[in-house]
N, C-alpha and C positions, 0 to 999 in steps of 0.2 A: 727716461722718456715715457715709460709706462705711467709714472705718477703724474706727469704733465698732462697726458691724455685723460686720465681719470679725473683730475682736478677740473679741467675745462668742461667735461661732460656733466659732472655732478653740479658744479657751480651754476651751470646754465639751466639744468633740468629740474630744479626744485622751485616750488612756489614760494615767493617772497612777499611779505606784506609791504604796503606803502604806509606813509605816515597819516594818521587821522587828522583832518582839518575841518571838522564840523560837517562831514558828509552825512547823508541820510543813512541811518543805521537801525531804524525801527524794525523790530522782530528779527534782527540778526542774532548770532550766537557769540557769546563772549566767554573768555577764560583768562586765568592769570598767565602772564608772560613770565616764564621762569628764567632766572639769570644763571644759566649754566652753559654747557657746551652742546650746541646743536649737533645731532648725530643722525646720520642717514644709514639705514640698513638696506642693503641691496639684495637681500635674500640669503647671503652667505657671510658677510662681514659688515662691521660698522666703519663709517668714514665721517670725517668732519665736513662742514659745509664747503670747504675748499678742496675736498677730495683726498685728504691724507688719511691713511688707515689709522684706526683707533685699536690699540692692542688690549682689548678687553679679555678678561679670563674666560675660558670656554664655559665655565659654570654660569657666568653672567648672561650669556646669550643662549643658554639651554632652552629648548622649545621655541626659539624664535621661528617665525614662519618663512616659507620659501618666497613670499612676496615682499614688496618694499614697505618700509616704515620710515617715519620721520618723527623725531622727538628730541627731548632735551635730557642730557645726562646731568643729574642734579642731586644735591644732598639736602640742602635747606636754604632758606633765604639768607642773604648777606654773607655768602660763603664762597664767592666765585673763585678767589685765589686758591683755596684748598681744592675745589673741584677741578680747576685747571691743572694743578700739579699732579693730581691723581690720574685724570683721564688722558692727558697728553704724554705721560711717561711711556716710553717704548717697552719697558719691562713692567708688566702689571704687578702691583703690590697688594698686600693684604688690605690696604685702605680702600680698595674697590668695594669692600663691604659697606662703605658709607654711601655708595652711589646707587641711584635708581634710574631707570629709563622711563621717562614720562612722555608718552606718545600722544601726538596731536594730529597725525595724518597717515594715510596710506597712499603715497604718491602714485599717480597714474591708474589707480583702481577705478572701476566703472561706477557711475552713479553719483548722486549728490553727497554732500558732506555727511548726512545721517547714514547713508548706505555704506560709505567708506568706514565710518566709525564702527558700524555694526559688523563689518567684515573683520576688523581687528578684535572686537569684543568676542565674537563667535570663536575665533581661533584660540584666544587665550583662556576662554572658558573650558575648552577641551584640552588645551596644552598649557597648563598654568606655569607661571614663573613669578616668584615672590618679589623679584626686582623690577617688575613691570607695573606701571600705573598708566591708565588711560586718563588723560587730563579731563577734569570735570568741565562740562560745557553748560552755560546758563543762557536761557533766552533773555534777550534785552528788549524791552518794550519801547524804550525811548532814550533820549540823551540823558535825562536825569538819572535813570537806572545805571547807565554807563558811568556817569560822573560819580555816583555813590559807590559803585563797585571799585572804581579806580582809587577813590579816597581810602576805602577800606584796605586795599592791597598796599598802598603807600604807607599807611600807618603800621602795617605789619612788616615794613622794610622790604616789600616786594618791588619788582622792577616796573611793572605796568600791566597792561591788558592787551590781548589780541581779540579783535572782533571781526567776524566774517559772515558773509552771506552764505547760509547753509544750503541753498537750493540749487547750487551750480556744480558743474563738473570740475574736476581738478585741472588747473592750468600750470604748466611748468615755466613760469616767468613771474616777474613782479606784478602783483595783481591789485587793482583798485577795489576788489571785492574781499580783500583780506587786509586789515589795517592794524598797526600797532599804536597804542594810546599810552602816553606817558606824561608825567608832569614836566619832564625835561627830555631832551634827545641825547643820545650818545653816539660817538664816532671814534674811529681809529685814525692814527697818523703816525708817521715815522720821525723820530728825533733827528734833526739835521745839525743842530748846534746847541751848545750849553752856554748861556749867558751868566757870568759870575758877578758878584758884588762882595768884595772883601773875602774871597775864597769860599763863599757860600753861593750855591746856585740861586740866581734871581728868577730866571725863566728859561724855558726851552723853546727853540725854534722848531716848529712842527710843519711837516709837509703832509697835506691831505691827499686822498686818492685822486682828487680832481686837479692836483697840481698847485693848489693854493697854499701859501705859506702864512703862518701867523705865530705870534709869541704866546706861550702858555705859562702863566706865572702864579695861578691860584690853585689851591687844593693840596699843596705839598706840606708834609710835616717837617719839623726841624731836622729830623733824622734823614728824611728824603732829600732835603736841600744840601746836606753834607755828603750824601751818597746818591746822587741823582741817576735817573735812567741814562743808559749809555747811548751814544750816537749810533744810529742804525736800528735801535730797538723800536718795537711797535708799542704805542701806549693808547689807552682808552681814556677819553675825557667826556664830561657832560657839558651841555650848553643849552641855552633857552631860546635862541633864535639866531638868524644870520643877518649880517649887515648887508647893505646894498651891493657890496663888493664880494659877498659870499663868505665872509669870515665869521666864525662863531662868536656870538655875544655871551658875555658872562661865563666863559669857559672855565672849567675846574677839573684838575687831574683826578682820575679814579685809580688807575693801576697800569702796571706793565703787562702787556698781553703776549703770551707765547704764541708762536705761529701755529695756527690750526690747520 
């Protein structure tokens, strides 16, 4: 019951970005969106975005502040499955040495984004931790600078960009003043059924969070078709748009995702 309560409080009280769709972003602040495990520090412990405790070594959280932090547990680009296996293990292993905490917010701190970042920087200047990075923020003058930055990140095998209005107070909800920018979108769904063709998986029937069902047949290796994700597992896929019925267009499998 305690986990249930924590999960709902945390999942509701973090600022979440909306999807960028050519909104006005001149003179906003942009940064790379890291493809890791989002981690919330409540002043004592780390939790996933769904409120499940992360069992980090005490050495990892040494000198963390008594106030809230939000960031990404990450190692390097194109390494999500490794990050997931390390971070979501209930018994922390020596592989935590590969992980860093890349901070992008101080939830519920007073002041605009610049002041919130300064609060974080001031703390770690006085209380250093080699596992902590404060994600670099770049001023974006216009859409061309955003497009150029996104292209650079994609070429480096990065996930995308976060751009936000730096002049506003923190809000603990999905915000139109914080946007994620990608070449494609990604989403999670639950495997409902496995469709076979001559003993090899042809496609998976997936149920989305909004209750929509669709068949996912692209993006699988031959090995994955012989040993597909199991019914009930959560998978991540990418897609480029939605049909008028809300089904993903040009969807492609990415990975099985552990429960965060």
